[in-house]
C-alpha positions in Angstrom: 107.3 128.0 75.2 108.9 126.2 77.5 107.7 124.4 81.0 107.9 126.1 84.7 109.2 124.0 87.4 106.0 124.1 89.2 104.2 122.5 85.4 107.1 120.1 85.8 106.9 118.9 89.0 103.1 118.6 88.0 103.6 117.0 84.9 106.0 114.2 86.8 103.0 113.6 89.3 100.2 113.3 87.1 102.4 110.7 84.9 103.2 108.7 88.2 98.6 109.0 88.9 99.3 110.6 92.2 96.8 112.7 94.0 98.6 115.6 95.2 98.7 119.1 97.2 102.0 121.5 97.6 102.7 121.5 101.5 105.4 124.3 101.1 106.5 126.3 98.1 110.0 128.6 97.2 109.9 129.1 93.6 113.1 131.6 94.4 115.2 128.9 96.1 113.2 126.1 93.2 112.8 123.9 96.1 109.0 122.5 97.0 107.3 120.3 99.5 105.2 117.8 98.4 102.3 115.7 99.8 101.6 112.9 97.8 98.7 110.2 98.7 97.9 107.1 96.1 94.8 107.0 94.3 92.0 104.7 95.7 92.6 101.3 93.6 95.9 101.5 92.5 97.7 98.2 93.5 101.0 99.6 93.4 103.4 99.5 97.3 104.4 102.2 98.2 107.8 101.8 97.8 107.3 101.0 93.9 105.6 104.5 93.8 108.5 106.5 95.9 110.8 104.4 93.3 109.2 105.5 90.2 108.6 109.6 91.5 112.6 109.0 92.4 113.5 108.2 89.3 111.5 110.7 87.6 112.6 113.8 89.3 115.7 112.9 89.5 116.3 112.7 85.7 114.8 115.8 85.6 118.1 117.9 87.8 115.7 117.8 91.0 117.6 116.4 94.4 114.8 113.9 96.1 114.1 113.7 100.0 111.0 111.9 100.7 109.7 110.5 104.0 107.0 107.3 103.9 104.2 107.4 105.9 104.8 111.4 107.6 103.8 111.9 111.0 103.6 115.7 111.3 102.0 116.7 107.5 99.6 119.2 107.4 97.2 116.9 105.8 97.0 113.0 105.8 99.6 111.9 102.8 101.4 108.6 102.2 104.6 110.4 101.1 106.2 114.2 101.9 108.7 114.9 98.9 111.1 117.7 99.2 112.8 118.6 96.4 115.2 121.3 94.9 116.0 121.7 91.4 119.6 121.4 90.6 
């Protein structure tokens, strides 16, 4: 049984070991906006976390646009990521 896009996204975010919420989902357009927060005790820099996520998403054929320390997020987050399936 194949994974849905949403399941694949969740698998990637769990692999990178992050706390996340979906801010906006447009499954018809295969576009997702995700708010990501590092877990307490995570010693990686935010840039390293972003680089790891970007690598996995691009490997899975998603376009990837990030905003570190987003100022207008609906909830507190370290990174806002907009991904869209190619």
